[in-house]
C-alpha positions as CSV (number, residue, x, y, z in Angstrom):
1,M,0.1,0.1,0.0
2,R,1.8,2.5,-0.7
3,K,3.8,2.9,2.2
4,R,1.1,0.9,3.9
5,S,3.0,-2.4,3.8
6,G,5.4,-3.5,6.4
7,A,9.1,-2.8,6.7
8,A,11.6,-4.4,4.5
9,S,13.3,-6.7,7.0
10,L,10.4,-7.7,9.2
11,L,12.8,-7.6,12.1
12,A,11.4,-6.4,15.3
13,L,13.0,-3.4,17.0
14,T,13.4,-2.8,20.7
15,V,11.2,-0.2,22.3
16,A,13.1,2.2,24.6
17,L,10.6,2.1,27.3
18,G,12.4,-0.4,29.5
19,L,9.4,-3.0,29.0
20,G,11.5,-5.3,26.9
21,V,8.8,-5.5,24.1
22,S,9.3,-5.4,20.4
23,L,7.9,-2.9,18.0
24,A,6.5,-4.0,14.8
25,P,8.2,-2.3,11.8
26,A,6.8,1.0,10.8
27,A,5.1,1.2,7.4
28,Q,7.5,1.7,4.7
29,A,8.1,0.6,1.0
30,G,9.8,-2.4,-0.2
31,T,8.6,-5.5,1.9
32,T,10.5,-8.7,1.9
33,I,8.4,-11.7,3.0
34,P,9.3,-15.4,3.2
35,R,6.7,-16.6,1.0
36,L,3.0,-15.9,-0.3
37,P,0.5,-15.9,2.6
38,Q,-1.8,-18.9,2.9
39,T,-5.2,-18.6,1.5
40,N,-7.0,-19.6,4.9
41,A,-7.5,-16.8,7.3
42,A,-6.6,-17.1,11.0
43,D,-9.8,-18.0,13.1
44,W,-8.8,-15.9,16.1
45,T,-9.0,-12.4,14.8
46,P,-11.6,-10.0,16.2
47,R,-14.6,-8.6,14.3
48,V,-15.4,-5.2,13.3
49,V,-19.2,-5.2,12.9
50,D,-22.2,-3.3,11.7
51,D,-24.6,-2.0,14.2
52,G,-27.5,0.5,14.5
53,T,-25.0,3.4,14.4
54,R,-22.7,2.2,11.6
55,T,-24.3,-0.2,8.9
56,D,-21.1,-0.2,6.8
57,A,-18.4,-0.6,9.3
58,G,-14.8,-1.2,8.6
59,V,-11.0,-0.7,9.0
60,Y,-8.9,1.8,7.0
61,E,-5.6,1.3,8.8
62,L,-3.7,-1.2,10.9
63,R,-0.6,-0.8,12.9
64,Q,1.3,-3.1,15.3
65,I,3.4,-2.0,18.4
66,G,5.0,-4.6,20.4
67,N,2.2,-7.4,20.6
68,T,-0.5,-5.0,20.2
69,M,-2.5,-4.3,17.0
70,Y,-4.1,-0.9,16.6
71,A,-7.0,-0.5,14.2
72,G,-8.7,2.7,13.1
73,G,-11.4,3.3,10.6
74,D,-15.3,3.9,10.8
75,F,-17.2,1.6,13.3
76,T,-18.8,1.8,16.7
77,S,-18.8,-2.0,17.7
78,V,-16.2,-4.8,17.6
79,Q,-16.5,-8.3,18.8
80,N,-14.4,-11.3,19.9
81,A,-13.4,-13.8,17.3
82,T,-16.6,-16.0,17.8
83,G,-18.9,-13.1,17.9
84,T,-20.2,-13.8,21.4
85,V,-18.9,-10.6,23.1
86,T,-19.5,-7.0,21.8
87,Y,-17.4,-4.2,22.8
88,P,-18.4,-0.6,22.1
89,R,-15.4,1.0,20.4
90,T,-15.7,4.4,18.5
91,R,-13.4,4.3,15.3
92,L,-10.3,3.0,17.2
93,F,-9.6,0.0,19.2
94,S,-6.6,-2.4,19.9
95,F,-6.2,-6.1,20.4
96,D,-3.5,-8.9,21.0
97,A,-1.8,-9.5,17.7
98,T,-1.4,-13.3,18.6
99,T,-4.6,-14.1,20.4
100,G,-7.0,-11.4,19.1
101,A,-8.2,-10.5,22.6
102,V,-9.7,-7.0,22.5
103,S,-8.0,-4.7,24.8
104,A,-9.6,-2.2,27.3
105,W,-8.3,0.8,25.3
106,A,-11.4,2.8,24.0
107,P,-10.9,6.3,23.1
108,N,-13.9,8.2,21.7
109,V,-13.4,9.8,18.3
110,N,-16.0,11.9,16.6
111,G,-14.9,11.4,12.9
112,Q,-13.2,8.5,10.8
113,V,-9.7,7.5,11.4
114,W,-7.8,7.3,8.1
115,A,-4.1,7.0,9.1
116,M,-1.8,5.9,12.0
117,E,2.0,6.0,12.5
118,P,3.9,4.8,15.6
119,S,7.0,6.8,16.8
120,P,10.3,4.9,16.6
121,D,10.3,4.1,20.2
122,G,6.8,2.8,20.3
123,R,5.6,5.1,22.9
124,Y,3.5,7.4,20.9
125,L,0.9,6.7,18.0
126,Y,0.2,9.6,15.6
127,I,-3.5,9.3,14.5
128,G,-5.2,11.2,11.7
129,G,-8.5,11.5,10.0
130,E,-11.7,13.5,10.1
131,F,-12.2,14.0,13.8
132,T,-12.3,17.2,15.8
133,R,-12.7,15.7,19.2
134,F,-10.6,12.9,20.8
135,T,-11.8,11.5,24.0
136,G,-13.5,14.9,24.9
137,R,-10.6,17.1,23.9
138,A,-10.9,19.5,20.9
139,V,-8.3,18.4,18.4
140,N,-7.4,19.3,14.7
141,R,-7.8,15.9,13.0
142,L,-4.4,14.9,14.0
143,V,-3.1,13.8,17.5
144,K,0.0,12.3,19.1
145,Y,-1.3,9.8,21.5
146,D,0.8,8.8,24.5
147,L,0.5,5.0,24.7
148,L,2.5,4.8,28.1
149,N,0.2,7.4,29.9
150,Q,-2.8,6.7,27.9
151,R,-3.5,10.4,27.0
152,V,-3.3,12.8,24.1
153,D,0.2,14.5,24.1
154,T,-0.8,18.1,24.7
155,A,2.7,19.3,23.7
156,F,1.8,18.3,20.1
157,N,-0.4,20.9,18.3
158,F,-1.2,20.7,14.7
159,P,-2.2,24.4,13.4
160,T,-2.6,23.7,9.8
161,S,-6.2,24.6,8.6
162,I,-7.4,21.1,7.3
163,R,-10.5,19.2,6.5
164,K,-9.0,15.6,6.7
165,V,-5.7,13.7,7.2
166,T,-5.6,10.8,4.9
167,D,-1.8,9.6,5.1
168,L,1.0,9.9,7.7
169,Q,4.5,8.8,7.7
170,L,7.6,9.6,9.7
171,V,10.5,10.5,7.1
172,G,13.7,11.3,8.6
173,N,13.3,13.8,11.4
174,R,9.8,14.9,10.4
175,L,6.2,13.6,10.4
176,V,4.8,14.1,6.8
177,V,0.9,14.7,6.8
178,A,-1.0,14.5,3.6
179,G,-4.8,15.3,3.2
180,T,-7.4,17.7,2.1
181,F,-5.9,21.3,2.7
182,P,-4.2,24.0,0.6
183,G,-1.1,22.4,-0.7
184,G,-2.1,18.9,0.3
185,I,1.2,17.9,1.9
186,V,3.4,19.4,4.9
187,G,6.1,18.3,7.1
188,V,5.6,18.8,11.0
189,N,7.9,18.6,14.0
190,P,7.2,15.3,15.5
191,T,7.5,16.7,19.2
192,T,5.6,20.0,18.7
193,G,3.3,19.6,15.6
194,A,4.8,22.8,14.3
195,P,5.0,22.8,10.4
196,D,8.2,23.4,8.6
197,D,8.8,24.6,5.0
198,Y,10.3,21.4,3.6
199,F,7.7,21.0,1.1
200,R,7.4,24.6,0.2
201,N,8.4,24.1,-3.4
202,T,6.1,21.0,-3.9
203,Q,2.7,22.2,-2.9
204,A,-0.4,20.9,-4.8
205,T,-2.7,23.3,-6.6
206,G,-5.7,22.8,-8.8
207,Q,-8.3,20.2,-8.4
208,E,-10.3,17.6,-10.2
209,Q,-14.0,18.2,-10.7
210,G,-16.0,17.3,-7.5
211,Y,-12.9,17.2,-5.3
212,N,-11.0,19.6,-3.2
213,T,-7.1,20.0,-3.7
214,Q,-5.7,17.1,-1.8
215,V,-2.9,14.7,-1.6
216,Y,-4.6,11.4,-0.8
217,R,-1.8,8.9,-0.6
218,F,2.1,8.9,-0.7
219,S,4.9,6.4,-0.7
220,V,8.7,7.0,0.0
221,N,11.1,4.7,-1.9
222,P,13.3,2.3,0.4
223,A,16.3,4.6,0.0
224,G,14.3,7.7,1.3
225,T,15.2,9.7,-1.6
226,R,11.8,9.7,-3.7
227,M,8.3,10.2,-2.9
228,V,5.3,9.5,-5.2
229,I,2.2,11.4,-4.2
230,L,-1.3,10.8,-5.5
231,G,-4.5,13.1,-5.3
232,S,-6.7,15.6,-6.7
233,F,-4.4,18.2,-8.2
234,T,-3.3,19.7,-11.7
235,A,0.0,21.1,-10.6
236,I,2.8,20.5,-8.0
237,G,5.2,23.1,-7.3
238,G,3.8,25.1,-10.3
239,Q,4.7,22.4,-12.7
240,P,1.9,20.6,-14.5
241,R,1.3,17.3,-12.8
242,Q,-2.3,15.8,-12.8
243,Q,-3.3,13.0,-10.2
244,A,0.4,11.5,-9.7
245,A,3.6,13.1,-9.1
246,M,7.2,12.3,-8.0
247,L,9.2,14.4,-5.6
248,T,13.0,14.3,-4.9
249,L,13.8,14.3,-1.2
250,G,16.7,16.5,-0.5
251,S,18.5,17.3,2.7
252,T,16.7,20.6,3.2
253,S,13.8,20.5,0.9
254,A,11.7,18.5,-1.6
255,S,11.6,19.3,-5.3
256,V,9.6,18.2,-8.1
257,S,11.1,15.3,-10.1
258,G,11.0,15.4,-14.0
259,W,8.8,12.1,-13.8
260,Y,5.5,12.6,-15.4
261,S,3.0,10.8,-17.5
262,T,0.2,12.4,-19.4
263,R,-1.8,9.2,-19.1
264,W,-3.0,10.7,-15.8
265,N,-4.5,13.7,-17.6
266,E,-7.1,11.4,-19.3
267,D,-10.5,11.4,-17.3
268,C,-12.3,8.3,-16.6
269,S,-15.6,10.1,-16.5
270,T,-17.0,13.7,-16.2
271,T,-17.9,12.7,-12.6
272,L,-14.7,10.8,-11.5
273,R,-11.6,12.6,-12.6
274,H,-9.5,11.9,-9.5
275,Y,-9.1,8.1,-9.6
276,T,-5.6,7.4,-8.4
277,R,-6.1,5.5,-5.1
278,D,-2.8,3.9,-3.8
279,V,1.0,3.6,-4.6
280,D,3.9,1.4,-3.3
281,W,7.5,0.9,-4.2
282,S,9.4,-2.3,-5.2
283,V,11.9,-3.6,-2.8
284,D,14.8,-2.5,-5.1
285,G,13.5,1.0,-5.4
286,N,13.5,0.7,-9.3
287,N,9.8,0.6,-9.7
288,F,6.4,1.5,-8.2
289,A,2.8,0.4,-8.5
290,I,-0.3,2.6,-8.6
291,V,-3.8,1.5,-8.3
292,T,-7.0,3.2,-9.3
293,T,-10.7,3.4,-9.5
294,G,-12.7,4.8,-12.4
295,G,-15.0,2.4,-14.3
296,P,-14.5,0.2,-17.2
297,A,-12.5,1.5,-20.2
298,P,-11.8,-1.4,-22.7
299,N,-9.9,-0.3,-26.0
300,S,-9.0,3.1,-24.5
301,R,-5.7,4.6,-23.1
302,R,-7.3,5.3,-19.8
303,L,-5.9,3.9,-16.8
304,C,-9.3,3.4,-15.0
305,D,-9.7,0.5,-12.6
306,T,-6.0,-0.8,-13.2
307,V,-2.8,-1.7,-11.5
308,T,0.1,-0.1,-13.2
309,W,4.0,-0.5,-12.9
310,W,6.3,2.4,-13.4
311,R,10.0,3.2,-13.7
312,N,11.9,5.2,-11.2
313,T,13.2,8.0,-13.6
314,D,13.4,11.6,-13.9
315,S,12.0,11.6,-17.4
316,A,8.8,12.9,-18.8
317,N,6.3,11.3,-21.0
318,Q,6.3,8.1,-19.0
319,E,4.3,4.9,-20.0
320,P,3.6,2.0,-17.6
321,V,5.8,-0.9,-18.0
322,W,2.6,-3.0,-17.8
323,I,-1.1,-2.7,-16.9
324,N,-3.5,-5.0,-15.4
325,Y,-7.1,-4.3,-15.6
326,S,-10.0,-5.3,-13.4
327,G,-12.5,-4.7,-16.1
328,G,-14.7,-2.1,-14.2
329,D,-14.1,-2.6,-10.5
330,T,-12.0,-0.5,-7.9
331,F,-8.7,-1.1,-6.5
332,H,-8.1,0.7,-3.2
333,S,-4.8,-0.5,-1.8
334,V,-1.3,-2.1,-3.0
335,A,1.6,-3.5,-1.3
336,V,4.7,-4.5,-3.3
337,T,6.8,-7.2,-1.8
338,N,9.8,-9.4,-3.2
339,Q,7.1,-12.1,-3.9
340,A,4.3,-10.2,-5.7
341,V,2.4,-7.1,-6.1
342,F,-0.7,-7.5,-3.7
343,V,-3.8,-5.5,-4.4
344,S,-7.2,-5.3,-2.7
345,G,-10.5,-3.3,-3.3
346,H,-13.7,-4.5,-4.5
347,F,-12.8,-6.0,-7.9
348,R,-13.9,-9.3,-9.3
349,W,-11.3,-10.1,-11.9
350,L,-7.7,-9.5,-12.8
351,D,-6.1,-9.8,-16.5
352,N,-9.3,-8.3,-17.7
353,P,-8.4,-5.6,-20.4
354,Q,-11.6,-6.4,-22.4
355,G,-14.1,-6.5,-19.5
356,R,-16.8,-4.1,-19.1
357,D,-18.2,-5.2,-15.6
358,T,-17.8,-8.7,-17.3
359,P,-15.0,-11.3,-17.4
360,G,-13.4,-10.6,-20.7
361,P,-11.3,-13.0,-22.8
362,G,-8.3,-14.3,-20.6
363,S,-9.7,-12.9,-17.4
364,V,-9.3,-14.8,-14.1
365,S,-11.4,-14.6,-11.0
366,R,-9.9,-12.6,-8.2
367,Q,-12.4,-11.3,-5.8
368,G,-11.4,-8.4,-3.5
369,L,-7.8,-9.7,-3.3
370,G,-5.1,-10.6,-5.7
371,A,-1.3,-11.0,-6.3
372,I,0.4,-10.0,-9.6
373,S,3.8,-10.8,-10.8
374,P,5.9,-7.8,-10.9
375,T,7.9,-9.2,-13.9
376,T,5.0,-10.1,-16.2
377,G,2.2,-8.0,-14.9
378,R,-0.1,-11.1,-14.9
379,A,-2.2,-12.5,-11.9
380,L,-0.5,-15.2,-9.9
381,S,-2.5,-18.3,-8.9
382,W,-2.7,-17.0,-5.3
383,N,-6.6,-16.5,-4.6
384,P,-7.8,-16.3,-1.1
385,T,-11.0,-14.1,-2.0
386,K,-12.6,-11.3,0.0
387,S,-16.2,-10.6,-0.3
388,I,-17.4,-7.4,-1.9
389,E,-21.0,-7.1,-0.9
390,G,-20.7,-3.7,0.8
391,G,-18.8,-1.9,-2.2
392,R,-16.2,0.0,-0.2
393,G,-13.5,-2.7,-0.5
394,G,-10.1,-3.5,1.1
395,Y,-8.2,-0.3,2.1
396,D,-5.1,-1.7,4.1
397,L,-2.6,-4.3,3.2
398,Y,-0.3,-4.6,6.2
399,F,2.6,-7.2,6.4
400,T,4.0,-8.2,9.7
401,G,6.1,-11.1,10.8
402,A,2.9,-13.1,11.2
403,G,1.7,-12.6,7.7
404,L,-0.7,-10.1,5.8
405,W,-3.3,-8.2,7.7
406,I,-6.1,-6.8,5.9
407,G,-8.3,-3.9,6.7
408,H,-11.6,-3.8,4.7
409,F,-15.3,-3.0,4.9
410,E,-17.0,-6.3,4.0
411,Q,-18.0,-9.5,5.9
412,R,-16.0,-12.4,4.6
413,L,-12.3,-13.4,4.0
414,T,-11.4,-16.5,2.5
415,R,-15.1,-17.5,2.5
416,E,-15.1,-17.3,6.2
417,L,-16.7,-14.6,8.3
418,H,-14.1,-12.0,9.3
419,P,-15.9,-8.6,9.1
420,G,-13.5,-5.6,9.1
421,L,-10.2,-7.4,9.4
422,G,-8.4,-10.5,9.0
423,L,-5.0,-12.1,8.9
424,L,-3.5,-14.5,6.3
425,P,-0.5,-16.3,8.0
426,Y,2.6,-17.3,6.2
């Protein structure tokens, strides 16, 4: 996913809290995994369920610290693995990452949670989304939560006028925040929340019809020198860039790379002109994948409802190395590993360039989850399935040492009841 996949080495880090626990790797590109995950989901994970308040509940983001998994999204109820005990949890909860036991942690958040990022020492969790109150405290859609003392860190104050935070990542000595606000991306001091001017030359301007200016997702390459950003914009740093752009990350400021593709100038429809949805880098940093929504577009150049593979270069007029089409269904998330390009959403097929909400010639059935060869661009035989009845799909693909965690908005994973989230072990 973008930077939503786990760390490259999957080796645990030691938390400097004197507790002797391990910190699951922070989200970053270029994940190395031992093998493809199993196609049978673990039976012990908790459930994120619909109720009288949320009839389409689910998870946007998962993050593990030590042996605790944190889940954020849009929900008000969770259950144990068997569905016999229900816990009121408002858009955030945590659970044991090996047993699934739901913890007592229950902050009350008045808006959706879209993004989370742990601090290097595991003591803090940065949480962003659409909320303006966090357990009774007025906040500005981004908080730094002190996990040791179980409270919002009041020394961290994010002053940027913003409608929604959609992505977060610690990059070097700053917290990078992306979302719906003028410019779309900003670096802030991880201790105080004060914005800096690192992205002063790479601000997003313009917008697609029906959207405000935003940087929706971004991903940093394994070397920490390049960043691909996606969103609703028509220029970055004053240079024409529509929906997708690459930044060069310098020592004191970011700049706009020469990478560009006019393929992103082509609209999927008059009502859906921002359709890039997620991005992630390859392990070697030579390529990256972008996934989209947009609707069926057979026999055209449009990159609607596709997975595309791109070169890391500063040249303009770029064309994808390969394209894999769903034939009219959305991809929401991508995670690139040494084994495959993993994708999730609410699609029904892969290898389907001639499909128009139908299985075209050569297509393969891949419902909600799939894996693509980075070499050939064709679907692998891996086929666990995720149900797609809700229409919102899978938003997070998160690798840890245990396997592939999936945050989603439907009911079933590998044909079993796993609403909201699940784990495919190695």
